[in-house]
C-alpha positions as CSV (number, residue, x, y, z in Angstrom):
1,M,1.6,-5.6,28.6
2,S,2.2,-4.2,25.2
3,S,4.7,-1.3,24.8
4,L,5.7,1.0,22.1
5,G,9.1,2.7,21.5
6,V,9.8,5.7,19.3
7,V,13.4,6.9,19.4
8,A,14.7,9.5,17.0
9,S,17.9,11.3,16.1
10,G,19.0,14.2,13.8
11,A,16.2,16.2,12.1
12,A,13.6,13.7,13.3
13,A,14.6,14.4,16.9
14,D,14.5,18.1,16.3
15,A,11.0,17.8,14.8
16,I,9.8,15.9,17.9
17,A,11.2,18.6,20.2
18,T,9.3,21.3,18.4
19,K,6.1,19.8,16.9
20,V,4.9,17.4,19.6
21,A,4.4,20.4,21.9
22,D,2.0,21.9,19.4
23,L,0.0,18.7,19.1
24,V,-0.1,18.4,22.9
25,E,-1.3,22.0,23.3
26,A,-4.0,21.4,20.7
27,K,-5.1,18.3,22.7
28,F,-4.9,16.4,19.5
29,A,-4.6,12.9,21.0
30,S,-7.5,13.1,23.4
31,R,-9.7,14.9,20.7
32,L,-8.8,12.2,18.2
33,F,-9.9,9.4,20.5
34,A,-13.1,11.4,21.2
35,Q,-13.6,11.4,17.4
36,D,-13.4,15.2,17.0
37,A,-13.9,15.7,13.3
38,T,-12.7,19.4,13.5
39,L,-9.1,18.5,13.9
40,W,-8.2,18.8,10.3
41,G,-10.1,22.0,9.4
42,P,-13.5,22.9,8.0
43,E,-12.9,21.4,4.5
44,A,-12.1,17.9,6.0
45,E,-14.8,17.9,8.6
46,S,-17.6,16.2,6.7
47,E,-15.2,13.3,5.7
48,S,-13.6,13.1,9.1
49,A,-17.0,12.8,10.8
50,I,-17.6,9.4,9.2
51,R,-14.0,8.1,9.4
52,L,-12.9,8.0,13.0
53,S,-14.4,4.9,14.6
54,W,-11.0,3.1,14.1
55,V,-9.8,4.6,17.4
56,N,-12.2,2.3,19.3
57,L,-11.6,-0.9,17.3
58,P,-9.5,-2.7,19.9
59,R,-12.6,-2.9,22.0
60,S,-15.5,-2.6,19.5
61,S,-14.3,-5.5,17.3
62,R,-14.3,-8.0,20.1
63,P,-17.8,-9.4,19.2
64,L,-16.4,-10.5,15.9
65,L,-14.0,-13.0,17.4
66,G,-16.6,-15.6,18.4
67,E,-18.3,-15.4,15.0
68,I,-15.1,-15.9,13.1
69,A,-13.9,-18.7,15.3
70,A,-17.2,-20.6,14.8
71,L,-17.1,-20.2,11.1
72,R,-13.5,-21.4,11.0
73,E,-14.3,-24.5,13.0
74,Q,-17.2,-25.2,10.7
75,L,-15.1,-24.9,7.6
76,R,-12.3,-27.0,9.0
77,G,-14.9,-29.7,9.8
78,E,-15.8,-29.7,6.2
79,G,-12.2,-30.1,5.1
80,V,-11.8,-26.5,4.0
81,D,-8.4,-25.2,5.1
82,R,-7.3,-22.9,2.3
83,V,-8.2,-19.2,2.5
84,V,-8.2,-16.9,-0.4
85,L,-8.7,-13.2,0.0
86,C,-10.1,-11.0,-2.8
87,G,-9.6,-7.4,-1.8
88,M,-7.6,-4.3,-2.7
89,G,-5.6,-1.8,-0.7
90,G,-6.6,-1.7,3.0
91,S,-8.8,-4.7,2.5
92,S,-5.8,-6.9,1.6
93,L,-2.6,-5.4,3.1
94,A,-3.5,-5.7,6.7
95,P,-4.6,-9.4,6.6
96,E,-1.4,-10.1,4.6
97,V,0.8,-8.7,7.3
98,I,-1.3,-10.3,10.2
99,C,-1.1,-13.7,8.6
100,A,2.5,-13.6,7.6
101,T,3.5,-12.5,11.1
102,A,1.4,-15.2,12.6
103,G,3.0,-17.8,10.2
104,V,-0.4,-18.9,8.8
105,D,-1.2,-19.3,5.1
106,L,-3.4,-16.8,3.3
107,V,-3.6,-16.4,-0.5
108,V,-4.0,-12.7,-1.3
109,L,-5.5,-12.0,-4.7
110,D,-5.2,-8.2,-5.1
111,S,-4.7,-8.1,-8.8
112,S,-6.6,-8.2,-12.1
113,Q,-3.6,-9.7,-13.9
114,P,-5.1,-12.7,-15.7
115,D,-2.3,-15.2,-14.9
116,M,-2.3,-14.2,-11.2
117,V,-6.1,-14.6,-11.0
118,R,-6.0,-18.0,-12.8
119,A,-3.3,-19.2,-10.4
120,A,-5.5,-18.4,-7.4
121,I,-8.5,-20.4,-8.7
122,T,-7.1,-23.8,-7.7
123,D,-7.6,-26.4,-5.0
124,L,-11.2,-25.3,-4.8
125,E,-12.4,-28.4,-2.9
126,R,-10.5,-27.1,0.1
127,T,-10.9,-23.4,-0.4
128,V,-13.0,-20.6,1.2
129,V,-12.9,-17.2,-0.5
130,V,-13.3,-14.0,1.4
131,V,-14.5,-11.2,-0.8
132,S,-13.7,-7.8,0.8
133,S,-15.0,-4.5,-0.5
134,K,-16.0,-1.5,1.6
135,S,-18.1,0.2,-1.1
136,G,-19.2,-3.1,-2.7
137,S,-18.5,-1.5,-6.1
138,T,-14.7,-2.2,-6.4
139,V,-14.4,-3.5,-10.0
140,E,-11.3,-5.6,-9.2
141,T,-13.0,-7.4,-6.3
142,D,-16.3,-7.8,-8.1
143,S,-14.5,-9.4,-11.1
144,Q,-12.6,-11.8,-8.8
145,R,-15.8,-12.7,-7.1
146,R,-17.5,-13.5,-10.4
147,A,-14.6,-15.7,-11.4
148,F,-14.7,-17.8,-8.2
149,Q,-18.4,-18.1,-8.3
150,A,-18.2,-19.6,-11.8
151,A,-15.4,-21.9,-10.9
152,F,-17.1,-23.3,-7.8
153,T,-20.3,-23.8,-9.8
154,E,-18.5,-25.6,-12.6
155,L,-17.1,-28.1,-10.0
156,G,-20.5,-28.6,-8.5
157,I,-19.7,-26.7,-5.3
158,D,-22.3,-24.3,-3.9
159,P,-20.6,-20.9,-4.0
160,T,-22.8,-19.6,-1.2
161,A,-21.1,-22.2,1.1
162,R,-17.6,-21.2,0.1
163,I,-17.7,-17.4,-0.3
164,V,-17.7,-15.1,2.7
165,V,-18.5,-11.4,2.0
166,V,-17.1,-8.6,4.1
167,T,-18.5,-5.2,3.3
168,D,-20.2,-2.1,4.8
169,P,-23.9,-2.5,5.8
170,G,-26.2,-1.4,3.0
171,S,-23.6,-1.5,0.3
172,P,-24.6,-2.9,-3.1
173,L,-22.5,-6.0,-2.3
174,D,-24.2,-6.4,1.1
175,E,-27.7,-6.3,-0.4
176,E,-26.9,-8.5,-3.4
177,S,-25.0,-11.1,-1.3
178,R,-27.7,-11.4,1.4
179,A,-30.3,-11.8,-1.3
180,G,-28.2,-14.5,-2.9
181,G,-27.8,-16.5,0.3
182,Y,-24.1,-15.7,0.9
183,R,-22.5,-15.3,4.3
184,V,-22.0,-11.6,5.0
185,V,-20.0,-10.0,7.8
186,N,-20.5,-6.2,8.0
187,A,-17.6,-4.0,8.9
188,D,-17.8,-0.7,10.8
189,P,-19.0,1.8,8.1
190,N,-17.3,4.7,9.9
191,V,-13.8,3.5,9.2
192,G,-11.8,4.2,6.0
193,G,-10.2,1.3,4.1
194,R,-6.6,2.0,5.0
195,Y,-7.5,2.4,8.7
196,S,-9.5,-0.9,8.7
197,A,-6.9,-3.4,9.9
198,L,-8.8,-4.1,13.1
199,T,-12.2,-4.2,11.6
200,A,-13.9,-7.2,9.9
201,F,-11.7,-6.5,6.8
202,G,-8.6,-7.3,8.7
203,L,-10.0,-9.9,11.1
204,V,-12.2,-12.2,9.1
205,P,-9.6,-13.5,6.6
206,S,-6.9,-13.5,9.2
207,G,-9.0,-15.4,11.7
208,L,-10.2,-17.9,9.2
209,A,-6.6,-18.5,8.3
210,G,-5.7,-19.2,11.9
211,A,-4.2,-16.0,13.3
212,D,-4.6,-15.2,17.0
213,L,-7.1,-12.3,16.8
214,E,-7.5,-12.0,20.5
215,A,-3.8,-11.4,21.1
216,L,-3.8,-8.8,18.2
217,L,-6.6,-6.8,19.8
218,D,-5.1,-7.2,23.3
219,D,-1.9,-5.6,22.1
220,A,-3.7,-2.7,20.4
221,E,-6.0,-2.1,23.4
222,A,-3.0,-2.2,25.8
223,V,-1.6,1.0,24.1
224,A,-4.8,2.9,23.5
225,D,-4.5,4.9,26.7
226,V,-1.0,6.0,26.0
227,L,-1.8,6.9,22.4
228,S,-4.8,9.0,23.5
229,A,-2.8,10.9,26.1
230,D,-2.0,14.6,25.6
231,D,1.6,14.1,26.7
232,D,5.0,14.7,25.2
233,A,5.8,11.0,25.6
234,N,2.9,9.9,23.4
235,P,4.6,7.7,20.8
236,G,1.9,8.4,18.2
237,L,2.6,12.2,18.4
238,R,6.4,11.6,18.4
239,L,6.2,9.4,15.3
240,A,3.9,11.9,13.5
241,A,6.4,14.7,14.2
242,A,9.3,12.6,13.0
243,M,7.4,11.9,9.7
244,A,5.8,15.2,9.0
245,G,7.4,17.8,11.3
246,T,10.9,18.3,9.9
247,D,11.8,21.7,8.6
248,P,12.3,21.8,5.7
249,L,10.0,18.9,5.2
250,R,11.8,15.6,4.5
251,D,9.0,14.1,2.4
252,K,10.6,10.7,1.7
253,L,10.2,8.2,4.6
254,V,12.5,5.2,3.9
255,I,11.3,2.2,5.9
256,V,13.7,-0.6,6.7
257,D,13.0,-3.6,8.9
258,E,15.7,-4.5,11.4
259,G,14.4,-7.7,12.9
260,S,11.0,-6.4,14.1
261,G,9.5,-9.8,13.7
262,I,6.5,-8.3,11.9
263,V,6.5,-9.7,8.4
264,G,5.7,-7.2,5.6
265,F,4.7,-4.4,7.9
266,A,6.4,-1.8,5.7
267,D,4.0,-2.6,2.8
268,W,1.0,-1.9,5.0
269,A,2.5,1.3,6.4
270,E,3.3,2.4,2.8
271,Q,-0.3,2.3,1.8
272,L,-1.5,4.0,5.0
273,I,0.9,6.9,4.8
274,A,1.0,7.5,1.0
275,E,-2.7,7.4,0.4
276,S,-3.4,9.4,3.5
277,T,-0.9,12.2,3.0
278,G,-0.2,12.5,-0.7
279,K,-2.4,15.4,-1.8
280,Q,-2.6,19.1,-2.3
281,G,1.0,19.1,-3.6
282,T,2.5,17.7,-0.3
283,G,2.7,14.4,1.5
284,I,5.1,11.7,2.7
285,L,6.3,9.1,0.2
286,P,7.2,5.8,1.9
287,V,10.1,4.0,0.3
288,V,10.3,0.3,1.3
289,V,13.9,-1.0,1.3
290,A,15.6,-4.2,2.3
291,G,18.4,-3.1,4.7
292,D,21.3,-0.8,5.5
293,S,23.0,-1.6,2.2
294,D,20.3,0.1,0.2
295,R,21.4,3.5,-1.0
296,E,18.5,5.3,0.6
297,V,19.7,4.1,4.1
298,A,23.5,4.0,3.5
299,R,23.6,7.5,2.0
300,P,20.3,9.1,2.7
301,A,19.5,12.4,0.8
302,A,18.7,15.6,2.6
303,D,15.0,15.1,2.0
304,V,14.9,11.6,3.6
305,T,13.9,10.3,7.0
306,V,14.9,6.7,7.7
307,A,12.3,4.8,9.8
308,R,13.7,1.6,11.3
309,L,11.4,-1.2,12.5
310,V,13.2,-2.8,15.4
311,S,12.4,-5.7,17.8
312,D,12.4,-3.7,21.0
313,S,12.9,-0.2,22.3
314,D,16.3,0.9,23.5
315,D,16.4,4.4,24.9
316,D,20.2,4.5,24.5
317,L,20.0,3.6,20.8
318,V,22.3,5.8,18.7
319,L,20.7,6.5,15.3
320,G,22.3,8.1,12.3
321,A,25.8,7.1,13.3
322,D,28.7,8.5,11.4
323,P,31.9,6.6,10.6
324,D,33.6,7.9,13.8
325,G,30.9,6.5,16.0
326,G,29.1,9.7,16.8
327,A,25.7,10.9,15.8
328,D,25.4,12.4,12.3
329,A,23.2,15.5,12.8
330,S,22.6,15.7,9.0
331,R,20.6,12.5,9.1
332,S,17.0,12.1,10.2
333,E,16.1,8.7,11.7
334,V,13.5,7.2,13.9
335,A,13.3,3.7,15.4
336,V,9.9,2.2,16.2
337,S,9.2,-0.9,18.2
338,G,6.2,-2.8,19.6
339,P,4.0,-5.8,18.8
340,L,1.9,-5.9,15.7
341,G,-1.5,-4.9,17.2
342,A,0.1,-2.0,19.0
343,Q,2.0,-0.8,15.9
344,L,-1.1,-0.9,13.7
345,L,-2.8,1.6,16.1
346,L,0.4,3.6,16.5
347,W,0.9,4.2,12.8
348,E,-2.7,5.0,12.3
349,V,-2.6,7.7,15.1
350,A,0.7,9.0,13.7
351,T,-0.6,9.3,10.2
352,A,-3.7,11.1,11.3
353,A,-1.5,13.5,13.3
354,A,0.8,13.9,10.3
355,G,-2.2,15.1,8.3
356,R,-2.8,17.9,10.8
357,L,0.9,18.9,10.7
358,L,0.8,18.9,6.9
359,G,-2.6,20.8,6.7
360,I,-4.3,18.1,4.7
361,N,-7.3,15.7,5.1
362,P,-5.8,12.3,5.9
363,F,-9.1,10.4,5.1
364,D,-9.8,11.1,1.5
365,Q,-8.1,9.8,-1.7
366,P,-9.2,12.0,-4.6
367,D,-6.5,10.9,-7.1
368,V,-7.2,7.2,-6.5
369,E,-10.8,8.0,-7.6
370,S,-9.5,9.9,-10.7
371,A,-7.5,6.9,-11.9
372,K,-10.4,4.6,-11.4
373,K,-12.6,6.9,-13.5
374,A,-10.0,7.1,-16.3
375,A,-9.7,3.3,-16.3
376,R,-13.5,2.8,-16.5
377,A,-13.7,5.4,-19.3
378,L,-11.1,3.5,-21.3
379,L,-12.9,0.2,-20.7
380,D,-16.2,1.7,-22.0
381,K,-14.4,2.8,-25.1
382,G,-12.7,-0.5,-25.6
383,V,-9.3,1.1,-25.2
384,G,-6.6,-0.7,-23.3
385,D,-3.4,1.0,-24.4
386,S,-2.0,4.5,-25.0
387,G,-1.9,4.5,-28.8
388,A,0.9,3.5,-31.2
389,P,4.3,3.1,-29.7
390,A,7.0,5.7,-30.2
391,A,9.5,2.9,-30.8
392,T,9.8,-0.9,-30.6
393,D,12.8,-2.6,-29.2
394,G,12.7,-6.4,-29.6
395,A,9.7,-7.6,-27.5
396,V,9.1,-4.2,-25.9
397,E,7.0,-1.3,-27.1
398,I,8.1,2.1,-25.9
399,R,5.7,5.0,-25.2
400,A,6.2,8.3,-23.5
401,L,3.6,10.5,-21.8
402,G,3.6,13.8,-19.9
403,G,5.8,15.9,-22.1
404,D,8.1,15.9,-25.1
405,W,11.1,14.4,-23.4
406,L,11.8,11.1,-25.1
407,G,13.8,12.6,-27.9
408,G,15.2,10.1,-30.4
409,A,15.4,7.2,-27.9
410,G,14.8,3.9,-29.7
411,T,15.9,1.3,-27.2
412,V,14.7,0.4,-23.7
413,A,18.0,1.6,-22.2
414,E,17.9,4.9,-24.2
415,A,14.3,5.5,-23.2
416,V,15.0,4.9,-19.5
417,T,18.0,7.2,-19.6
418,A,15.8,9.9,-21.2
419,L,13.2,9.4,-18.4
420,F,15.8,9.7,-15.7
421,A,17.1,12.9,-17.3
422,Q,13.8,14.5,-16.1
423,L,14.6,13.7,-12.5
424,D,15.1,16.5,-10.0
425,P,18.5,15.7,-8.5
426,E,17.7,17.2,-5.1
427,H,14.0,16.4,-4.5
428,G,13.0,13.8,-7.1
429,Y,12.1,10.2,-6.9
430,V,11.7,7.2,-9.2
431,A,8.6,5.1,-9.2
432,V,8.7,1.7,-11.0
433,M,5.1,0.5,-11.6
434,A,4.9,-3.1,-12.8
435,Y,1.5,-4.4,-14.0
436,L,2.7,-7.9,-13.9
437,D,2.2,-11.1,-11.7
438,R,3.8,-10.1,-8.4
439,L,4.3,-13.7,-7.5
440,T,5.8,-15.3,-10.6
441,D,7.5,-12.1,-11.7
442,A,8.8,-11.2,-8.3
443,A,12.4,-11.2,-9.3
444,L,11.8,-7.9,-11.3
445,A,11.7,-6.1,-8.0
446,D,15.4,-6.8,-7.5
447,V,16.1,-3.9,-10.0
448,R,15.0,-1.3,-7.4
449,P,18.2,-1.0,-5.4
450,G,20.3,-0.7,-8.5
451,L,18.1,2.1,-9.9
452,A,18.4,4.0,-6.6
453,R,22.2,3.7,-6.9
454,H,22.1,4.8,-10.5
455,T,20.0,7.8,-10.0
456,G,21.1,8.7,-6.5
457,R,17.4,9.2,-5.6
458,P,14.8,7.3,-3.6
459,T,13.2,4.6,-5.7
460,T,9.9,2.8,-5.1
461,F,8.7,-0.4,-6.7
462,G,4.9,-1.1,-6.9
463,W,2.9,-3.9,-8.4
464,G,-0.1,-2.8,-10.3
465,P,-3.0,-2.4,-9.7
466,R,-2.1,-3.0,-6.0
467,F,-0.1,0.2,-5.7
468,L,-2.9,2.3,-7.1
469,H,-4.5,2.1,-3.6
470,S,-1.2,3.1,-2.0
471,T,1.6,5.2,-3.6
472,G,-0.7,5.8,-6.6
473,Q,-2.4,8.6,-4.6
474,F,0.9,10.3,-3.8
475,H,2.1,10.0,-7.4
476,K,-0.7,12.3,-8.5
477,G,-1.6,14.3,-5.5
478,G,1.8,14.8,-3.9
479,P,4.6,17.1,-5.1
480,A,5.4,17.0,-8.8
481,T,8.9,15.6,-8.4
482,G,8.6,12.0,-9.6
483,V,9.4,10.2,-12.8
484,Y,7.4,7.0,-13.6
485,L,8.4,3.8,-15.3
486,Q,5.4,1.7,-16.1
487,I,5.8,-1.9,-17.2
488,T,2.9,-3.8,-18.7
489,T,2.5,-7.1,-20.4
490,A,0.4,-9.3,-22.7
491,P,-0.7,-12.1,-20.4
492,H,0.3,-15.7,-21.1
493,Q,-3.4,-16.4,-21.5
494,D,-6.3,-14.0,-21.0
495,L,-9.3,-14.8,-18.7
496,A,-12.9,-14.0,-19.2
497,I,-14.9,-12.3,-16.5
498,P,-18.3,-13.9,-16.2
499,G,-21.1,-11.5,-16.9
500,R,-18.8,-8.8,-18.2
501,E,-18.1,-7.7,-21.8
502,F,-14.4,-7.2,-20.9
503,T,-11.7,-9.7,-19.8
504,F,-9.2,-9.5,-17.0
505,G,-6.6,-8.7,-19.6
506,D,-8.7,-5.8,-20.9
507,F,-9.3,-4.6,-17.4
508,I,-5.7,-4.5,-16.2
509,A,-4.7,-2.8,-19.5
510,S,-7.2,-0.1,-18.9
511,Q,-6.0,0.4,-15.3
512,A,-2.5,0.8,-16.5
513,A,-3.5,3.2,-19.3
514,G,-5.8,5.2,-17.0
515,D,-3.0,5.5,-14.4
516,A,-0.6,6.8,-17.0
517,Q,-3.2,9.1,-18.5
518,V,-3.9,10.8,-15.1
519,L,-0.2,11.1,-14.3
520,A,0.4,12.7,-17.7
521,E,-2.5,15.1,-17.1
522,H,-0.8,16.2,-13.9
523,G,2.4,16.9,-15.9
524,R,4.3,13.8,-14.7
525,P,6.7,12.1,-17.1
526,V,5.7,8.5,-17.7
527,L,7.6,5.9,-19.7
528,Q,5.5,2.9,-20.7
529,L,7.3,-0.3,-21.6
530,H,4.9,-2.9,-22.9
531,L,6.0,-6.5,-23.2
532,T,4.5,-7.9,-26.4
533,D,6.0,-11.3,-25.4
534,H,6.0,-11.7,-21.6
535,D,9.1,-13.9,-21.1
536,A,11.3,-12.3,-23.8
537,G,10.2,-8.8,-22.9
538,L,10.7,-9.3,-19.2
539,A,14.2,-10.6,-19.7
540,Q,15.0,-7.7,-22.0
541,V,13.7,-5.0,-19.6
542,T,15.4,-6.7,-16.6
543,K,18.7,-6.8,-18.3
544,A,18.5,-3.2,-19.6
545,L,17.7,-1.9,-16.1
546,A,20.4,-4.0,-14.5
547,D,22.9,-2.8,-17.0
548,L,22.1,0.8,-16.0
549,S,22.9,0.2,-12.4
550,P,26.3,0.5,-10.9
551,T,27.8,-2.1,-8.6
552,E,27.9,-1.4,-4.8
553,G,31.5,-0.3,-5.2
554,D,30.5,2.3,-7.8
555,A,27.7,3.7,-5.7
């Protein structure tokens, strides 16, 4: 029997004590599971009406299991044992955490970075590719599909036997793929991408890779009744209140894993929460950190709630402890426990309830769409950058957008210092946005803790274009308190997109430029550091950022 635990202290506990009662009185939980689209107000009703089927997925997705198992057995019989997933946002993050937790291999290609795409197109004799796109029009996924189709064909492998398409029924991708003879698995069209973990988008790639889907759905189904109950003990309502019910609102949710056993869960939760809540000038910014030594946990600011992912629930757990062993009332903490399937449903319920507490629609993502449109416009114009640099420092071009704040900065260190000078010391945050290869350039993420110590403010690190479907919505639609450090690069080698006039290099350059352009239009300060030589520039930027950061003893 699956169980969930949500234990809170400090401001999070106070929020639970005051806000859960309001949700219970409104019968939020039972109405949510009855798919009542009126829960978020008249303006959200039309969108909500076609986005609530996720509450029934632990049961309604059961028929997929046999189909997925049969396909996996067939592929294994043909010697195909490598699974590549082409998808973005909710289409990739849920399978990533499901497979990592299950200990099975899945190659996730959620990038248009040429070097990363090229690295995924390998071992094709033993590879099946899952192409996941709800709308069927996602340019990243379409481009990846085209590249794999061409690569299979070049090797004399029939791509229709090696590409499985997951999409909504009736989408352009659905119709085109069926006409072309490809295997197509339709997902529930009444589920939004970030709530789709237990639909075909989460289950098909995970099942083909070897994850135990039945156990996943069993764990989710086992907690459905408690999550739908109009009761003060409902863990979904308690977590929602801890996230979005503090007064004043603590709008930074620092997520740290403390041995939950669920690998990469914070990255999935980051996308769910940021994209769902970051709009109309409010929202919750998830900040994923490694442990208690990170500044955001060791010395949390007054606008931070710390969410701990723990292995099991302990009702006697003391959170927010001060040095004398008592509870520090100034802190705000919540510990969450439960198996993966149960937690997927829990956090979805909590995020939907947080939307009601914040007074926003948790099912749209207007600023994700604005960034996509800007990128497409730049592609159509053949523009992949933001104009001439303000300065060049070695292998790094420096550009500043969103105001006249750069001053006379001529080096990377000076430019970053000028950017951080724009930071609100009480409510601000730093976002590092790296449009690089998140696998081979993974070490760059190590600068995040040091920058948090240097600025004293919560700091996020996102790989582009992956984060555009996650914190990217919060950056533009949430409160105007962030400063943004964007890092782009010239690829080692560009890669053509079959049937397109632009390359992968052109595409990711336009995505970065479009992202920066929309941020600047919203009045957000953006520092662009472009590596004209990848290796030399990356070493230079990494050193400059590391040199800014104090040691632990100086924090």
